[in-house]
N, CA, C and O of each residue as an XYZ file, in Angstrom:
320
protein
N    -205.821    -83.575     25.490
C    -206.870    -83.856     24.635
C    -206.896    -85.339     24.628
O    -206.198    -86.280     25.005
N    -208.504    -85.020     23.769
C    -208.754    -86.816     23.543
C    -208.110    -87.543     23.039
O    -207.725    -88.500     23.711
N    -207.608    -87.412     21.348
C    -206.751    -87.611     20.924
C    -205.098    -88.391     21.242
O    -204.481    -89.251     20.613
N    -204.812    -87.712     22.367
C    -204.059    -87.849     23.255
C    -204.103    -89.388     24.002
O    -203.349    -90.356     24.094
N    -205.302    -89.045     24.418
C    -206.154    -90.237     25.727
C    -206.229    -91.429     24.661
O    -205.809    -92.459     25.188
N    -206.599    -91.612     23.427
C    -207.127    -92.137     22.320
C    -205.759    -93.225     22.465
O    -205.901    -94.376     22.879
N    -204.486    -92.674     22.069
C    -203.228    -93.113     21.497
C    -202.449    -93.949     22.514
O    -201.699    -94.918     22.402
N    -202.838    -93.317     23.416
C    -202.320    -93.666     25.221
C    -203.054    -94.967     25.377
O    -202.432    -96.001     25.623
N    -204.151    -94.949     25.262
C    -205.176    -95.901     26.165
C    -205.592    -97.049     24.710
O    -205.292    -98.236     24.836
N    -206.093    -96.696     23.751
C    -206.336    -97.151     22.600
C    -207.848    -97.298     23.040
O    -208.420    -98.359     22.790
N    -208.490    -96.318     23.658
C    -209.840    -96.777     23.913
C    -210.225    -95.209     23.117
O    -209.554    -94.298     22.632
N    -211.699    -95.498     23.301
C    -212.301    -94.142     22.427
C    -213.727    -93.792     23.101
O    -214.775    -94.398     22.876
N    -213.581    -92.839     23.858
C    -214.801    -92.527     24.874
C    -215.603    -91.423     24.363
O    -215.119    -90.378     23.929
N    -216.721    -91.663     24.424
C    -217.893    -90.785     24.012
C    -217.312    -89.382     25.109
O    -216.697    -89.201     26.160
N    -218.047    -88.566     23.934
C    -217.597    -86.771     24.480
C    -217.782    -86.339     26.067
O    -217.139    -85.518     26.721
N    -218.997    -87.268     26.487
C    -219.416    -86.837     27.510
C    -218.443    -87.784     28.615
O    -218.117    -87.338     29.715
N    -217.953    -89.480     28.010
C    -217.145    -89.731     28.994
C    -215.771    -89.276     28.755
O    -214.989    -89.356     29.702
N    -215.469    -88.934     27.935
C    -214.017    -88.414     27.928
C    -213.708    -87.125     29.174
O    -212.708    -87.074     29.890
N    -215.074    -85.977     29.173
C    -215.293    -84.839     29.909
C    -215.282    -85.262     31.295
O    -214.927    -84.334     32.022
N    -215.574    -86.449     31.988
C    -215.463    -87.483     32.957
C    -214.129    -87.877     33.063
O    -213.470    -87.823     34.101
N    -213.688    -88.323     31.843
C    -211.880    -88.689     32.552
C    -210.972    -87.496     32.481
O    -209.941    -87.448     33.152
N    -211.357    -86.506     31.650
C    -210.494    -85.375     31.623
C    -210.654    -85.067     33.402
O    -209.717    -85.282     34.171
N    -211.851    -84.594     33.804
C    -211.866    -83.920     35.130
C    -211.115    -84.933     36.229
O    -210.496    -84.474     37.189
N    -211.272    -86.689     35.917
C    -210.343    -87.470     37.213
C    -209.038    -87.022     36.629
O    -208.189    -86.809     37.495
N    -208.740    -86.868     35.683
C    -207.027    -86.741     35.405
C    -206.502    -85.647     36.232
O    -205.349    -85.692     36.659
N    -207.469    -84.445     36.533
C    -207.335    -83.249     37.151
C    -207.054    -83.381     38.293
O    -206.131    -82.683     38.714
N    -207.852    -84.481     39.383
C    -207.707    -84.880     40.190
C    -206.595    -85.899     40.305
O    -206.365    -86.180     41.482
N    -205.999    -86.399     39.613
C    -205.262    -87.717     39.605
C    -203.440    -87.386     40.062
O    -202.745    -86.772     39.252
N    -203.177    -87.598     40.652
C    -201.691    -87.370     41.225
C    -200.518    -88.184     40.459
O    -199.868    -89.094     40.974
N    -200.409    -87.847     39.540
C    -199.456    -88.178     38.534
C    -199.988    -87.510     36.707
O    -200.970    -86.988     36.180
N    -198.492    -88.001     36.295
C    -198.909    -86.979     35.007
C    -199.865    -88.051     33.946
O    -200.488    -89.008     34.406
N    -199.853    -87.800     32.905
C    -201.206    -88.202     31.939
C    -200.861    -89.390     31.675
O    -201.816    -90.164     31.751
N    -199.121    -90.246     31.171
C    -199.313    -91.389     31.101
C    -199.329    -92.250     32.221
O    -199.720    -93.412     32.110
N    -198.992    -91.843     33.138
C    -199.290    -92.392     34.874
C    -200.859    -92.928     34.728
O    -201.162    -94.118     34.648
N    -201.962    -91.618     34.704
C    -203.190    -91.988     34.286
C    -203.682    -92.643     33.401
O    -204.654    -93.316     33.745
N    -203.329    -92.714     32.218
C    -203.782    -93.579     31.177
C    -203.609    -94.799     31.548
O    -204.531    -95.609     31.447
N    -202.275    -95.173     32.092
C    -202.165    -96.760     32.593
C    -202.867    -97.422     33.441
O    -203.087    -98.629     33.541
N    -203.339    -96.173     34.288
C    -204.137    -96.408     35.761
C    -205.795    -96.693     35.094
O    -206.645    -97.499     35.473
N    -205.819    -96.146     34.483
C    -207.145    -96.478     33.353
C    -207.595    -97.487     32.722
O    -208.676    -98.075     32.751
N    -206.304    -97.677     31.937
C    -206.235    -98.967     31.108
C    -206.427   -100.004     32.225
O    -207.356   -100.811     32.218
N    -205.527    -99.936     33.147
C    -205.367   -101.441     34.305
C    -206.776   -100.932     35.071
O    -207.464   -101.924     35.309
N    -207.207   -100.097     35.379
C    -208.432    -99.989     36.350
C    -208.295   -100.036     37.357
O    -209.036   -100.432     38.257
N    -206.666    -99.368     37.357
C    -206.508    -98.920     38.750
C    -207.418    -98.331     39.967
O    -208.155    -97.354     39.829
N    -207.272    -99.025     41.117
C    -208.319    -98.300     42.508
C    -209.884    -98.246     41.633
O    -210.755    -97.459     42.005
N    -210.100    -99.173     40.449
C    -211.585    -99.081     39.562
C    -211.818    -97.280     39.258
O    -212.932    -96.763     39.349
N    -210.718    -96.596     38.939
C    -210.729    -95.421     37.974
C    -212.193    -95.502     37.236
O    -213.296    -94.966     37.348
N    -211.519    -96.541     36.373
C    -212.551    -96.357     34.904
C    -213.622    -96.531     35.418
O    -214.483    -95.666     35.257
N    -213.903    -97.689     36.190
C    -215.171    -98.109     36.635
C    -216.360    -97.118     37.069
O    -217.540    -97.055     36.725
N    -215.434    -96.230     38.128
C    -215.781    -95.485     38.629
C    -216.599    -94.359     37.931
O    -217.755    -93.942     37.859
N    -215.332    -94.098     37.450
C    -215.897    -93.006     36.036
C    -217.075    -92.981     34.917
O    -217.747    -92.016     34.553
N    -217.127    -94.488     34.431
C    -217.924    -95.077     33.822
C    -219.294    -94.947     34.148
O    -220.194    -94.589     33.389
N    -219.410    -95.383     35.776
C    -220.673    -95.423     36.791
C    -220.927    -93.956     36.625
O    -221.904    -93.721     35.914
N    -220.276    -92.869     37.115
C    -220.846    -91.831     37.462
C    -221.705    -91.279     36.064
O    -222.893    -91.002     36.225
N    -221.076    -91.119     34.661
C    -221.757    -90.964     33.844
C    -222.512    -91.913     33.869
O    -223.584    -91.527     34.333
N    -222.545    -93.208     33.559
C    -224.009    -93.831     33.308
C    -225.309    -93.593     33.934
O    -226.337    -93.528     33.261
N    -225.281    -93.409     35.715
C    -225.967    -92.785     36.384
C    -226.676    -91.358     36.567
O    -227.646    -90.985     37.227
N    -225.675    -90.649     35.602
C    -226.145    -89.049     35.233
C    -226.608    -89.663     33.938
O    -227.576    -89.033     33.512
N    -226.355    -90.398     33.368
C    -227.491    -90.490     31.838
C    -228.752    -91.375     32.006
O    -229.823    -91.119     31.455
N    -228.513    -92.528     32.882
C    -229.925    -92.947     33.260
C    -230.688    -91.736     34.073
O    -231.877    -91.717     33.757
N    -230.517    -91.236     34.545
C    -231.414    -89.865     35.247
C    -231.608    -88.790     34.586
O    -232.412    -87.942     34.974
N    -231.022    -88.684     33.674
C    -231.405    -87.857     32.376
C    -232.242    -88.247     31.508
O    -233.090    -87.481     31.051
N    -232.103    -89.847     31.048
C    -232.915    -90.401     30.078
C    -234.139    -90.787     31.092
O    -235.169    -91.007     30.455
N    -234.287    -90.922     32.457
C    -235.586    -90.839     32.763
C    -236.074    -89.526     33.108
O    -236.499    -89.413     34.257
N    -236.107    -88.498     32.357
C    -236.796    -87.265     32.750
C    -236.607    -86.741     33.838
O    -237.143    -85.634     33.907
N    -235.787    -87.215     35.217
C    -235.957    -86.977     36.391
C    -235.048    -85.651     36.248
O    -235.597    -84.589     36.541
N    -233.958    -85.628     35.901
C    -232.897    -84.491     36.093
C    -232.234    -84.311     35.065
O    -232.498    -84.940     34.041
N    -231.325    -83.495     35.121
C    -230.613    -82.795     33.758
C    -229.302    -83.019     34.403
O    -229.554    -83.674     35.414
N    -227.839    -82.773     34.318
C    -226.915    -82.655     34.559
C    -225.399    -81.907     34.127
O    -224.894    -81.933     33.005
N    -225.070    -81.515     34.849
C    -223.521    -80.878     33.707
C    -222.319    -80.987     34.731
O    -222.243    -80.485     35.853
N    -221.620    -81.585     34.217
C    -220.196    -81.773     34.570
C    -219.424    -80.826     34.800
O    -218.683    -80.568     33.852
N    -219.253    -79.936     36.069
C    -218.550    -78.617     36.482
C    -217.280    -79.476     37.757
O    -217.396    -80.224     38.728
N    -216.230    -78.865     37.072
C    -215.356    -79.089     38.157
C    -215.141    -80.912     38.950
O    -214.986    -81.245     40.125
N    -215.241    -81.874     37.465
C    -215.078    -82.660     38.118
C    -216.178    -83.397     38.909
O    -215.907    -84.440     39.504
N    -217.679    -82.753     38.923
C    -218.871    -82.776     39.544
C    -219.858    -83.093     38.591
O    -219.984    -82.408     37.575
N    -220.802    -84.387     38.903
C    -221.868    -84.142     38.011
C    -222.812    -82.887     39.032
O    -223.104    -82.862     40.228
N    -223.071    -81.969     37.923
C    -224.411    -81.423     39.123
C    -225.461    -81.081     38.606
O    -225.785    -80.151     37.868
N    -226.100    -82.121     39.165
C    -227.437    -82.165     38.816
C    -228.327    -81.492     39.289
O    -228.184    -81.112     40.451
N    -229.783    -81.049     38.399
C    -230.812    -80.109     38.643
C    -232.073    -80.809     37.943
O    -232.213    -81.270     36.810
N    -233.236    -80.684     39.416
C    -234.270    -81.889     39.361
C    -235.276    -81.098     38.624
O    -235.651    -80.050     39.150
N    -235.690    -81.392     37.665
C    -236.965    -80.499     37.015
C    -238.262    -80.976     38.012
O    -239.387    -80.512     37.826
């Protein structure tokens, strides 16, 4: 849940970013506390990779080149 993530990290992500965070957590080998600690520490560039994926999808969407949907941890892209 987003509120639990916010409490554990002190970070308040956007809805889109949180969806990506949630999917990354599902692929993470550890519990939620370990994931949140890894996110805050940006261990193995975890937070950076999540943010970069969402930023890239937003950039492409804003350019009108495509829309996207986050499905099973992957940004599914739809070219217009």
